[in-house]
N, C-alpha and C positions, 0 to 999 in steps of 0.2 A: 831387500826385495819384499814388498808387501803382499800378503795373501789376499785373495778376493774377500769381500766383506763378510761372506758367510763362513769363512774359515779363520781360525785363530791358532796361534802356537802358544802353548802353555807348558810350564815346568810340571813334570810328573814325578811321583816317587818310584822307588825301586819295585815295589810290589805291583804297581800298575803296569810298569814297563814289562815286568816278567810275565804277566798274564798274556799280554798281547804278543810278545816275542815267542813264547811257547806255543801259541796257537797258530801264528801266521808265518814266522820266519823259518827258512829252510834249515837253519842250524838247531832250532827248537830249544836253545839254551841262551840265557842272558849274558853269561860271562861276567867279567869284572865290571862293576857299575860305579861310575863316579857321578854322572849327571844324566838326566833323561828329559825329553821334551815330547809332547804329544801334539798332533794335528787334530783339531776339533772342528767338526761341522756342526755348528750350534753347540749342543752339549754332548754330541756323539764323538767318541774318540775313534778316528779313522786312520791314524798313522803314528808311528813312534820312531824317534832317532835317539840312540844312546851313545854316550861317550865314556871311555874307561881308560885303564892303564895300558900303555903300549908294551910290547915285548921288551925284555931286558936288553937284547942287542940294539934295538932301535933307541931306547933311552940312552944307551952308552955311546953309540956310534953316529947317530943321525946328525948331531950338532956339535960344533966345537965351542967349548966354554959357554954352554947353555945356561942362561939366567932367567928363564921363563918357563911356564908350565907347558908340558907336552901332553896332549890328549891323543887317544885313538878313537875315531868314529867306529864303533864296534858293531852296531846293529842299525839297520834301516829297513822299515817296511811301511808301506802305505796301501790301505785297502779302499781306494777310491779312484775313479777313472779320470779325475781332473788333470788336464795337461799341465805338466811341469810342477805337480804338487810336491814331489819328493825333493826337487832342487829348492823349491821355496821353503819347505820345512827345514832343510839343512841351513839355508841362508839365515832364516829367522832364529834358529836355535844357536847358531854361532854367536849372534849378538847377545844372547842371554847367558852364555857360559860364565861361570863365577870368576874365572881367572882371565884377566885382560892385562897386558897382551898375552897371547898364547899361540902355540902352533898345534895343528891337528894333522895326524897322518891317517890315511885310510887305504883300503885295498879293494881291488875288483878281482874276483876269483874267476879265472878262466875255466875252472872245472864246472862252474855254474853258467858258463856262457857269457860272463860279464866282462866288459872292457872299461867300465867307468864313465859311461856317457853322462851320468848324473853329475859327476865331478867336473867333467869337461864343460858342461853347461854352466857351471858355477865358477869357471876360471881357476880351478886348482892347478898347482904345479905338478906336472908329471915327471917322475924321476926313474922311469923304466920298470922292468918286470923283475921280480925276485922269485926264487923257488925255495920252499922249505925242504928240510931233510926228511920229512915224514912221508912214508908210503901211504897210499890210499887203499881202502879195502872195499872190494866189490860185493855189494849186498843188493840182491834183487835188481841187478843191472845198474845200480847207482854207486858212484865212488864216494866213500864215506871217510872222513878225516878221523884219525885216532882219538882226537879230543872229543869228537861226537860219540865215538864208541864208549869212551870213558863216562861222559856225562849222561848218556841215554841208556846205556846197557851195563855200566859198571865194569867194563873191560879195562883192567889195569896193565895187562901185558898183551897188547894187540898182536905182536908177532907170534907168540905162543898160541894165543887164541885162534889166530888164522890157520896156523899149522894143524892144530887139533881138530878144527871144524872144516878143514878143506876149503877155506875162503881164499879166493884169488886176490893177489895184491896188484896194484898198478903204480907206476912212478908218479911222484907229485906233479901237480900242474902249476903253471906260472900264475903269479898274482901281480897285477899292475899296481904300482905304489904311487900315491898322490899325497901332496902336502898343501895345507892352507895356512896362511899367516893372518892372525886375528889381531888387529890393532890399528893405530894411525899410520900415516905414510912413513914416518921415521922408524917406528917400531917394526913395521913389515920389512923395511929395508935392512934393519939390523938383524932380524931373524934370518932373512935370506942370506946375508953375508956369512952367517955361522953354519949354514946347511952344508953337510959334508958330501951330499950327493949332487951331481950336476943335473940340470934340467935336460930333459930329452924331448925332442920334437921330431915328427909331429905326434899328436895324440894317437893311440892305437884305435883302429877302426874295426867294426864288425857290423853284421846285419843288425838293424835296430830291433831290439827285443824288449820285453818288459818282465819285471819280476812277477812271477805268478803267485798270487795269494788268493785266499778264499773271498769270493764276492767282489773282486776288483783287481786292480793292478797299480803298480807304481810307475815312475818314470822309466824310460829305457835304461837298461843296465850297461 
């Protein structure tokens, strides 16, 4: 999928990605970074997508006899109102990944009101919802993940920290899990045959919303 002529997708380094993510993404941290790509309007960077290492359980259990690279799409933010810009950035970036063929997993966090419309628009495979074992911590009316507490506040024992400070906890929310297979027709078929999770239909639905970011917004979540 080609971007409009005014927009291009380019590879970016970790430092560039980190600056944008810390400013605009709701998690405020970059996480494990393998590759990153930017959406440029001329010379202005208006969006970032990052790929990194999936969790250990996903690496171990998602595929049988995996002989290809598995990425996780870890961060996505677009600061421009162009329709479909996030899905186009994802599509172009997938073509530029170093490892081909490869599979990519990503999640839509229901705690943020996301169901994965941007992945649905790009025909990713939906494999259902999963729930982590981590409690969420209510701070200023927002549910905060323990990894965010660690990265932003240096909290290494969130359970003790919450008890000491009178912070209310909430049960973890579901995350919708999507996969994308990057390669030719034969390679995609091979990767799909090794996937341990069955496809789930239909896609989850929700009221159409957009990721809120400073000065603009991305595709519907």
